[in-house]
N, C-alpha and C positions, 0 to 999 in steps of 0.2 A: 496636470498631475492626476494620476490614477487614484481613485478613492481606495483606501486600504481594504475595505470590505470586498472589493472586486479582484483583489490579488489571489485569494483562495481559489475561486473558480477558474482562474487562469492557470494555476499550478496543478490543480487536482488531477488532470489527465496524465501527467508525467508518471507518478507512482503507479497509477492504474496500468498503463501500458508496460512500464518496466517490470512490474511484478508478474504480469501475465506472460511477458517475454521470458522471464526466468523459468516459469512453469513449462513453457514450450521447450526451452533449451534443456531443462532437466529431463524431460521426457525423451528427447532425442538422444541425449547422452546415455541415459540408463538403458533405453531400448536398443542402442547399438553396442551395449556391453562395455561401455567406457566408464571411467571413474569420475564421479562428480567432484571429488577433491583432487583430481589429477592435475598435472601441469600442462595438459593439452589446451589447444586453442578454444574449443567449445567450453570446457570447464572454466577456463580463465574468463571467458566472455560472460558466462553465467554468474560467476562470483562478482565480477565488476558491475554487471547489470543489477545484481541484487543490492550491492552497496550504493549504487546511484539511486536506486529506488528508495532505499532507506533515507538517504539524504533528501530526496525530493519529498518523501512523505513527512519528514521532520519539518521542512519549510512549509509544506501545505498545512500541517497541524498548527504551526505557529500562527500563520495568517488566518486559519480557521477560527482560532480562539478570538482574534480581533474581530472577525466577521460576526461571530456569535454575540459578542458584547454589543456591537452596533445593532444587530438584528433584535436583540432583547430590548435594547433601548428604544427601538421603534415600535415595540409592542408585539412582536411575533412570539409564538408559543415557545417558552423556554424549555418545556418538557420535550417537544419535538427536536429542538436544537440540541439539547443535551443527549438525546438518544443517538443522534448522528455523531456528536462529538465523542461519546463513549466508544462507539464502534470504530471511529477513526483512530483513537489512541490505541485500541486493541489491535487494529491492523498494523499500526506502526510498531508496537511492541512485539507482535508475532514475527514480523519480518526482520526486525532488529535481532531477535533471538536466533532466528534461522541464520542470519548473516554472521553473527558471532560464532555460532557452532560450525558453520561452513568454513570460516576463516581459520578456526582452531584445527579442524580436520586437515585443511590444506597445509597449514604451517607445520603440523606434526606428521604430515604425509600418511594419514590414516585413510585407507581406501574406503570409498563409498560407492560400491557397485553391487550388482546382483540384488539380493534381498534388502540389504542396507540402502542401496540406491533407490529401490522402489519405495521403501519406507520414507526416505528423505523426500522423495517426490510427492508422496501422499501428504506429508506435512506441509509442503509448499502448496499443494492443492487445497488443503484446509485453510491456509492463509488466504488464498485467492477467493474462497467461498466467503470468508469474513470481509474481504475487500469488496466483493460484489454486493453484499448486504449493506456495507457502508455507502457505496455508490448509489444504491437504490434509495436509501434514506436521504441522501443528499439531493437526489432527483426529486423526491417528494417535497423537500423543502423549497426547491426552486420552482418546479413546474406545477405543483398543486397549491402551495402556500405563497409563492412569489417572494420568498425571503431575499431581501436586499436587491430585488429587481422590480418590485411593485409596491405601491402604497398599501397600507393596511386597509381592508374593507371594514367599514363600521358595522 
């Protein structure tokens, strides 16, 4: 049986890759003059990838909470753990908001191209910046502090 605190690091790469893929798809769509909220293949792929990323981030956050509790119980720095947790929830909320707005625009057939498309892509880029900061803090926890992979050093 897999220890519950090991599930978070197993899942964490999925939202990272999916949200970065959304940014890449957004850029291609907008740079080619297409509509982010359109019914085309790329726009549909971007929307589906965005929602898959939100689902993966939600699962990752759920198991991250469990891993935090276990790490805190082992004596790891609660402040460092909570900094990463706060960024993780911020990342999830930012991309969930983007996903809801995108779905609304798709449903109402509100065009998102040109300046509006570039603005939407900039918001996605801002979300990826928060994502990278979250990933960096997670890397510090694992590679510098050894959270849930090493014993506490006295």
